[in-house]
N, C-alpha and C positions, 0 to 999 in steps of 0.2 A: 489584508496584503502587504502583513510585513514578515521579512522572513529574516534566519540567524544560523550564520555557520558553526555549527556545532564542532563538539569534538570526534564527530564520526569523519568530520572531511580534514580536520587536523594531523589527524594520527592513526591514519586509516591502513598507509603503507606500515608501523608500524604493529597494531595491532591484529592485521587478518593474517599476520605470520607466526603468530606468539602461539604456546604449544597451551595456553590460559586462554583462548579468546573465547573460548564458552562460556567464560565465568565473570567475566569481566562485561559492564554494559558502558558504549561506546554513547548513546543518545540520551538517557534519562538522563544526565546532567553533565555541564560545561567538560568535567572534569572527568576524566575517563574513572569508574568503581568497579569495584567486585560487586557482581549481583548482589551479595548477600547484605551487603554494604546500604543497598536502595533501595527506599522505600515504595517507591512506585514498582507497580505490577506490569510483569514485561516477560515475554517469552523468546526463547532465540533458537530459528531452525538451521540449522548447520547442514554442509553440502553433502555431507554424510546421509543426515535423515532427508534429504531431498532425493539423494541416489537412492537409500533401501524404499521409497515410497514411490522410484519411477514417475515421480510429479514430471508432469512435461510444461506445467504453465503455471507461474509463482501463483496465484491466486488459489488454485485447488488445493495447493500446502496451507495457505490459511485455513483451508477450512477447520483443522483440527487446534486453531487457536480457541481459549477461552474468550468469549466478548464478540467473535466478530461474527459476522454473518455474510455470505458471500450470494451473490444474485446476478446468474446470468441470463441476458434477454437474446436467449437459441442458442447455436452451436459454436461450432471455434468461430476464434475474433468477434463473438456480438461481446456488444456493451456489456462491461463484467463492472459492479461496484461491489465494493468492498466496506461494510457498516461495523462501525467500533460502537461496545456498549449502547447499542441502539439511537446513535445520531445520524446524519445524514453522510453520507461518503465524501463529500468536499468539506467536513469538519476530519478526516483524517491526514495529514501531513505524508507525505509520500517520499523521502530522500534514496537517492542512488547515487553513492562512493561523493557524499558530501553534497550531491548537488539536488534542490530540490523540483521535482521534476510532475509537480503538478499540474494541469493543464489550465495555462491563461486563456487558451483561445477556446478554451469548452463553458465546463461549469466549475473549473479549480479541484476538481478531483483527477486524480491519475486515474487513466486509463492502464484495467490492468488488463485487459482483455490481448495487449501488446506486449508482457512482461513473460517471456520463456525463463526456465532455469538452468538453462547453460551458462556456467560460467560463473553462476554465484555460487560465494562462500558461504556466504551467513545472512539471516533476518533476523531484524531485533523487531520486534513490536510492544510501545510502550502502552498501557494503557491509562487513561485518565489526561486531566486539560494539562496541556504542556506549552501554552502560550506565553507562559514567561520565562521560557527558553528561547522559542522558536516564532513566535508570533503566531498571525492567522493563519486558519489551515489549521492549524496543530491544536482547534478545540477542544477535542476531545483522545488524540492521542497521534501516536508518528508510527512510521514504516520503517525503518531504515537497512535498506539494503546494500550491501558489501560486496564487491566482485572479487575471485579471484586470484592473487598474488603469487609469483613462482617462489619456492625457498629453495629449492636447488639452481646448480650454476645452469642447467638445462634442463627443460621437462618439455614435452610436448602432447597432447591428448586428442583423441579424434572419437566420435560415436555415430549411430547412424539408427534409428528406427521406424518401423513403416506397422500399417497396420489398417484395419477398417475409414470408411468413409475418405477414403482417396488421402490419407495422415501421412504424412513422408517429416521428419524431422533429425537433422544429420547438424554436423559441426567440428571445430578445429580452433583449438588454442595451441600457443606455443609462446613458452617463457623464456626469462634468462632475471637469475641472481647472483650477484656477487658482494665484495664489500664497498665499492662506489655507488651499488642500486639497484634498480631492478627494471625489468624491463614487459612486456606481456601485451601479447595481441587475441584477438579472437576471431572468429565470423560465423554465423549458425544461421543455419534456413528451414523456418517451420512451413509446412502447407496444409489444407484439407482441402478436398471437394466440399466435405462438409454434409448438412442434413437442410431440410425444408424448417425455418422456422415458424411458418407461416400457417394456420391451421385451415389454410383455404386454397389450395396448387399444388405442385411434388417441386414446384423449383430450387435444387439447394441452393446455398448459400456458401459459395467459397473463400477460403484466406490464405493468404500469401502475405510473407516476415522475412524480411535478412535485414540480419543486425550486426554490426560488426565496434567490437570494441578495441582500446588501446589505452595501456597507462603505462607509468613510469615514475623511478624515484631517480632524483641523482642525487648523491652523498657527497658538498663541498669539502664537508670538512666536518670536523667531532659536534659540532655542534649544530651545522646549517645545512637543511634536506630540502630538497629542491621537489613537486610533484607536480604530474599533468595525469588528467582522464577526457578520454572524449568516449562520446557512447551513439552510434549513428544507427539508426533504424526506417527503410522503407518499407511501407506497408499497403497494400491491396485489399480490399473485403467485401463483397455483398452483402445488401442488407434489405429487406422487406418495408413492406410500407405500410403506413395504418388507414385502414378505410373502416367505413359501418359494412356490418354482416348480419342481416338479420335486427338492426338498428341497435348493435355492440360493438365499438370499436376495437380492430383487432388484429394481428399483423394480417398480411394480404401481399401477396408474390406480387413484385415488382422487378424492373430491370433498373436497379438503385445499385449506383456503387460511390466506395470511397477510396482515394488515395490520401496516405498520410506519411510526415516524413517527422521526424524526429530527431533532434540533435542535442544533446547536451554536455559540457565539457566544465572544467575548470582547472584550474595551474595557480602555483603558488607556491611559497615559499612557508619552514615551519625554522625556527630558531630555539635554540635552548640555553640559558647560561645561569650562573650559581650552581656549577653542579649537576646541571637538569632540572633543580629546582623550581624555574623560574624561563615559564614556556611563552613563547608568543608567537603566533601566524597569521600572516596574510595571503590572501587568496583570493582571483579574481573568477566567477563564476557566469555561464550564460546556459537558458532553457529556452528553444524552439522547437515550437509542433505548428506545424502546417497542414489541413486537411481540405483540400477539392474533393466534391460530391457531385454526381450528378442524379439525379433524382424523378421517378414523373410527374407529372402537376398533379396537387390531389383538388383543384379547383384551376378552371380555368380564367386561364389571368386577360385572353385578350390578344395576347401578341401570337401569330401565325407562324413567323420568323422563326423562334427558338425551338422548335421543334417537338415540342409540350416537352419539355426537361423543364429542370429549376437546377442552374449551375452555379454553384457559391464556391466560394476560396475565406477558409478563416484562416487568418494567422495572428500569434501568440509569443510575443519576447520576454525574456526575463534577461536581467542585466543587472550584476549585484558586483561592488567590492566588498568585506568581510574580515576585521580584523579581531582578534582574540588575544590577551594574555591572561595568562593563569601562574600564581604564586604560592607552593607551596610553604606554610610559615610552621617552620621547624624540622624539626627531624622525624621520621616514620617510629612509632611506640611497636615493641613488641606487642603482637595482636592485635593493630591496629595502626591506621594510616593517617601521615602527618594533616591535618586544617588544610585547608585551601581556601583562596580567595580568587574566583576570576575574573574580567569585565571583559566586553565584547561589545563593536561597533560595526552596524550592518547597513549601507545604503543601496537601495534597489532602482529600477526603473522599467516598465513594465509598457507594454504596447500590444493594442488590440486594433487588427485590421481586420476587414468584412467586406468580400467585393462578391455582388448578387446583382440581377437584375431587379430594378424597380419592377413594381408592379400596383396592383389596389390598393395593398393594404401599407406601402411604403418604399420609401430608397433604404434600401441597405448597406450600401456602399457609405464605408467611414473606415476613420482613423482617430484612436481613444487611447490617450496616456495618463501613468500617474507616478509618484515616487513615494516613497519612503523612509523613512530613517528609522532604526533602533537602536538601542542604549540597556546594556543588561549586566545585569552583577549576579553572581551569586556564592555563597558560602558558604561548607561546608565542613563538619566538627565531627570528633569521634569522641565520647563521654566516657569514662568508667572502663573500655576498650570492647564494649559490647552495644553502646549504642551512638551511632549514627543519624545525625540531624543537617538536612540542608533547606538553603530560604534562598529563593535568587525574587528577583523583581525584576521587570520591564518598561521600556517607555517607548511607547510609539509616535512618533509624529508623520502624518499622513497630509499627502496633499489635497485626497479629495475629500476626507473625513475629518472629524476631530481628532483631538491627540488621546491614545487611550493608555490606560494604566494595566498591566497583570503582575500577577502575583504568584508563589508558591510555596508550601513547605511540606517535606517527607521527612519521615521517620524512619530506622530499621532498629532491632533489638531485637538482639540474640540473649535468649534467658541464659540463667547460669546453669541450667542442664546439657544446653549446647546442642540440642536436638531441637527446640520449640523455638523459631524465631514472631517477633510480631512485626507487622510492616503496616503504612500505610501512606495517604497524604492526601492534601487540601489544596483545591487552587480553584483562578479564573482563567477565561478564555474568554479569545474574541475571534470572528470568523467577518470578515471585509466584503458586502455583495462582488459578486463577482462582475467581469466585464460586461460576461453574454446577458446577467438577471440584469444590467443598466442599461446593459446598448443592444445588445443581441437581436438578430431580424431572422427568423426563419420565414421562407414564403408557407404565407396559409396557413400557419402555425404559431409562430410565439415574436413579440414587440416588447421590448427592453419597458424597463421605468426606472425611470433615472433620481426618483424620488426615496429610492431605497436605504434603509440605514446599517449599520451594522448586527451581525448578533453578538450575543455576549451571556454567557454562561459562569454557574459555580459548581463545583463539584468537589465529589470526594471520595475515599474507599480505605478501608481497615480489610487485612487480613493477618493470618497465621500458617506458617507453616512449617511443617515437622520431618526431618527425617531422623531415620533409622540408622544404626551403627553402620558403617560400612558402605551409607545412603545406597541400601540395596532398595530402599522406598523412602521415595518424597512426597509426601500432598498438602497441598494448599488448598484454601478457602478463603478466597473476598467476596465483601459488601460491599457495592459503589452504587453514588446517588449524585444525578446531576440533575439541574433547573438551567433551559435555557428562555432570555430572553429576545423578544424580537424574530421569533424561527421567520427564516426565507421561504414564503411556497412559490416555488417557480411553477407550478400549474395551475394557477387560477385563470381560469378557461371561463369565459362570457358566453350564455346562449346569445342571439342560436346562432353562431357560426363558428363559436368555438376559439376563436382567438385568442391564444392564452397569454398572461404576462406573470411576473411574477410583483409578489407584496410581500410585508412585516404583516406576520400575524401579531392581534392584539393579545394580551397576557401571557404565560410563561407556557412552557413544556418541560414533563419532569419524563428523568431515564432512573429508573433504579433497576437493580440485578443482584446473581448472585455467581462465582464461577468458580467451579472447582476443578482440579487437576488430580490424578495421581499416578505414579511412574513406579513401579515395581518392578524385580529382577522375578523370574517365575523359577526357580532351580538355575542351573547351570546353562540350561537350553534358549528360556524366552523369556522375553521381555513385553511388558503389558503400560501399554499408554492409554489414559482413559480422561474427556473429559465432558463436565457438564457446566449450561447457561440457561440462569434464570432470566428472562429481560420483560422488562414492565418497562415500554416507551410510549407515554403518550402526548398527542396533541395538545395545543392550546388552551387553555382553561377557557378562554371566551366563548370554543366551541365546545364544548362537553366533553375535552379530555378523551376522546376515540384515540383510538391505539393508531400508532404511526403504521403507515403501509410499508410492506414487503422487510417486518421485522418479526422473526419467530418469538414467541414468548418461551420457547422452548429447541435447543440444540444440544447436539454432544457428538463426540467422536473416540472411536475407541480404536488402537492401535497391537496387535498380536503378532509379534514376529520370534520364528524360531530360526535358530543356524546348526548347521550340522557337516561333519567331514572337516572338523576346524576350521567354520565359519567360511568354507568353498561354498555352500548352499544356503542360501538364505529364502525361505518362504515368507508371506508377509499378508496379513488378511486385513483390512482398514474396512472401519464400515464411517458415515459421516452422517448423521441424522438432523435436517433440519423442520420444525416443527410445521406446524397448521400456521398461515398469517392471513391477512388480508390485503387487498387492493383495490384500486375504484377504477370503475367500470366505466369509460364514458359510451351516453347514450344519444340515440339521435332524438330523441322525445323526453319530456321532462319526464322525471323529476334530473336528465340531462348528465349525473354522476351517483353512481351508487354504490358501496360497498360490496365485496363478493371475496368467498374464501378461498385460499390456497390450501389445498390437501396437502397434507406432512410423506414427506418421503424419505427412505433413507438408499443412499450410496453406497453398494459396496464393491471393493475394487481388492483383486486378490492377484500377487505376485509370485513372481520366484526370480530367481538369477541363479545363476552358478561362473564360479572364478575356475577356467578350465587352463590358465596360467598366471603367474607373478603381475602380467600387466592387464589381462584380458578376462571381461565378463561379459559372458550372453545371458540376456535377461528377456523377460515378455510378463505382459498383465496383462488382463479385466477386467475392460472399466465398466460400472454398471451392471454389476454381476446378475443381478435380480431382474434384466430390465426395467426399472422403473419408468413409467410416466410420468411426467414434474415439468410443471413453470415455475421459474422463480420472478416472471413479472406477466403480470394477466394477459392473455392474446399470444407468447410467445411459447414457442414449443423447445424442447431441447433436447440430447443425442439419448439412443437408447444403449443396449449394451454395445461393449468392440472390442476389440483382440488388437494385439497388438506386440511387436518384439523387438528386438536391437543388440546391436553390440557395442560394448566401450572398453578405450584401450588408452593407457597411460604409462608413460616413458619420463625419465629421470636420469640423469646419470654427468658423467663431464660433458664438458662442453664439445661438441665436434669440431 
């Protein structure tokens, strides 16, 4: 439950508009560094990448990132989990414009099903333990999302696309930039009639998402800048129930629905002194999520006045104040960055509120809260103009758990040949139990466990990167390994009624694997990007070290892009391979739980776009071209083949 406001929030307004943004990491260290100087394994997805792939939902773009596995329990808007290096979804911290958005009201994982790509400038994925900088939730990595800021005095843009499954996605943006600051606003609407997630029945599960953003910076003096960000989403989606069919629990048609509201915001300022060598920042942030659900009762509760429905409201709030001070020690040397030291303090208060009908299994109505304070330090140095080292440590003081100390070190060494770089990191991580795991209540399904303890981990990675002259070819190969202590099993369900709770498993859980990436230009017309990940994720030793559910041992991606007519015509072919996985099936009779196999699948997308004027592009795509019939979660179906067309236009120039 500990977080830090790192350099992504401090320097976002400056970094997001620089030409060098693709080569800078703003997440892996407190002070932004060139990617080649960071020992962490990381991937950057740009706005151009998102537009070329025609990706409507950010989670689909993440399928191409080494080390990431994406699981969606149904059609558009269904619960989508992003796992990194074989860990749990709530072991990955997600930050949008400097605001941590992991859902306090649920399982502390970010609800990726609600993040569309419109207005995103950049997604940075940092792999490996990051708790030493970011605290809890960053046990296995950080995904940092940055919104687009204007670079011209006046900018405007709009898009609209439509297609199968009753799909409609549209939005518009406007922005202003000048010597005294920037202002940007956007509004988008995403909806789909969807398909049926259940194996039984024919009811489609619809989805609707309206999102508005507002970003602003104000330069009060040469050294002082204020900035603010606000993001609001109103979401409605239908979902199916769980019930036994032929003795196995699967999704079945039900008149269930959720209304979700998200509000994320921050405001503060940055002060640069000593000719920019000493940088300070102070910000206040807030993240609020509220979910109201109406579901058909899975068990008769004896209340004849509720219409046979379970109604619930869960709300989570996070409020925090964040201070950071970074100092360059000396002047930059030719070919090397100056040494730097950074300190940070953050203090947060989190609250959890649940309202629902009391029943046979207990009273869900409750209000819980906790506070946490984190103290962080990091030192970065460059030796021999080729070796960059970093060391960071964090102390967390939590109102509900004992103090926790985490640390991390990284190294990046460019060999004398100039083409080869060795990189690696070693660190510890921690993840506090969620409010829901400790206190949560879902009628007929889940009761919390207040005796849970935090999970802790220790992990490392080491890799080699090679770039050809002119950087027409880039290859990277990384090995990773991590051990997790006290893994929380949030689905410990005891027969005969299968009311679930959460428990700390005994022993250690193990994750190890290999990540490979290849980027190359095939002549002057084609570009190829390919990735492969091998992941061996095993459960705790005490239970025999069985494979963790829903983690593919083999996964990979391939993107082939061709350009013609001075790059006005762009055609792309993308393939996303997910290997075979295992999942748990819950049975009506003994042994009550058994492992089942989920088949491997490959999703192939075909895209094309034509720039018919300097401002406008018409585009189209076919998703799941091979019409794969697949499941990411046992008992939940996913969409088949679909076709979509759209139009995008951008305007920039003098202020009107």
